[in-house]
N, C-alpha and C positions, 0 to 999 in steps of 0.2 A: 775477502772482506775489505771494503774501502776504509782508508785511513782518514776518516772524517770525524771531528769532534762534534757530537750531536748538539751539545750546548752552544758551540760556536755557530753552527748552522741555524739553530733557533734564534740566537742573538742576532745574527745577520738578517733573518726574516723579520724580527721585531724592529730592527733599525730601518729596514726598507719600509715597513708599515708605518713607522713614525714619520718618515719623510712624506708619505702620502697623506698623513693626518694633519700636517701643518698648513697654515698657522693654527695655533691653539692657545687657549687662555691659561692652562694649568696642566700639571701632570695628570690630574683626574680627567681633564678634557681629552688629553692624548689617549689615556687608557680607554675611555668611552669610544672615541673615534676608531681606534685600532680594533677594539672588540666588535664594533658594529660592522666594520669593513672586512674583517678577516675571521678565520676560525682559530686564531692563535690563543685567544683567552688569556691576555696578559694581565699582570697585576701592577700596582703602583711601583713596587720594588723592582720588578723586571724592567719597567720603563726607565726608572731611575738608573739602574745598572747599565742598560743599553745606551742611554744618553752619556753616561760617564765614559763608557768604552768608546763611543763615537767621538767624543771630544778629544780623547787621547790618541785616536787613530784617524783623524779627519782627512788627512791626505790619502789614506788607503781607501776610504769610502767616497771621497770626492765631495763631501759636504760636512757641515757641522751645525750645531745649534749653539749660538753664543749664550753665555750666562745672562740671565734675565733678572729684572727687579724682583726682590723677594716679597713674600706676602701674598695675600689674596688679590688676584688681579681684578680690578674694577675700572670701569670707564676707559680712560686712555691706555690702560694696561691690556685691554682685550687684544688677543692675537699676538701676545708678546713672545711666544715660542715660535721662532721663524727659522727657516733653513737658509744657510749661507753656503754657497758653493766654494770649494777649496780645490786648488790645482795640485798636481802631484808633488810640487815643491813645498806645499803647505801654505801658499799665499791665498788669502781670502778674496773672493770676488764680491766687492761691496754692492749692496742692493741700493738702487736709487730711490726706492720707495721711502717716502718720508716717515711712515709709520715704522718701518724696519729700522731706520736710522735712529729714531727716538727710542725704540726698544733696546737697541744696541747700546746707546748712551746710558739709558737707565740701568741696564745690566752691568755695564762697566762701573758705573757709580756705586751700585750696590755691592759689587765684588770688592771694590777699593775700600768702601766703608767697612766691610767685613774684615778685610786684611788689616786695616788700621786698628780695629778693635782687638783682633787677635794679637797684633804686635804690641799693643799697649798692655794687654794682659800678660803676654810672654815676657815683656820687660819687667813688670812687677814680680812675676814668679821667679825670674832669673835672679833678680836682686835679693829676693828672699833666700833662694838657694845659696847665693854667695855669702850671706851672713852665717850660714850653717856649714861653711866649708873651712876646714882648718888650714889648708894649704894657701899661703899668700898668693902664689902664682895662679892657682886655680881660681881663687877669689877675684883676682884682677882680671883674668880672662872672662869670667862670668859677668863681672861689672861692665867690661868693654862690650860684651855681647848684648847686655841689657841696654847700654847706650845706643848700640846699632838698632836694636828693636824699636826703641823710643824714637830714634831719628826716622825710621821707616814709617812709624805711626804718624809723626808730624807731617812728613812729606805727603803721605796718602791723604791726610785730612785737608791739606792745602790743595791738592789736585781735585778732590771732591768739591771743595768750595768753588774752584775755578769752573768745573764742569756744570755745577748748579747755577752759577751766575751766567754762564753762556747759554744754558737752557732757558733761563728766565728772559734773557734778552732776545731770544729767537721767537 
């Protein structure tokens, strides 16, 4: 009996089918294209999980899908899910297609905005936790951590402003 994980094999088939379905506008678009072209019958959740696995193991697969701008893709967001080739060391082969570059920049900006928001929230939550901590040392460590989270949030917001200004100038 072969020592093959059936889920892994199916996931690999889904990842291969996703590559063939790109570029795409949304997860739903990927699901539709994969289901039309194959007999896999994938769901939104399976595509989501396959893409998450792909991003974590991009050098193994030789390609990845960069994070994209969130929300419903319209107009300039069409085709925002694109494949980027990755070598065995994990280095990306950048696509010279201007649309792919725009989608990559939009995805990076969206991810950084998300990170800034999460860090701002984490800073506030950590400060609240510090007020309910009896140990002075633990309270100081929590407040230092909250300061670090707040710093990351400020830095991320500044990078997003720079990226958006650069995009408007282009």
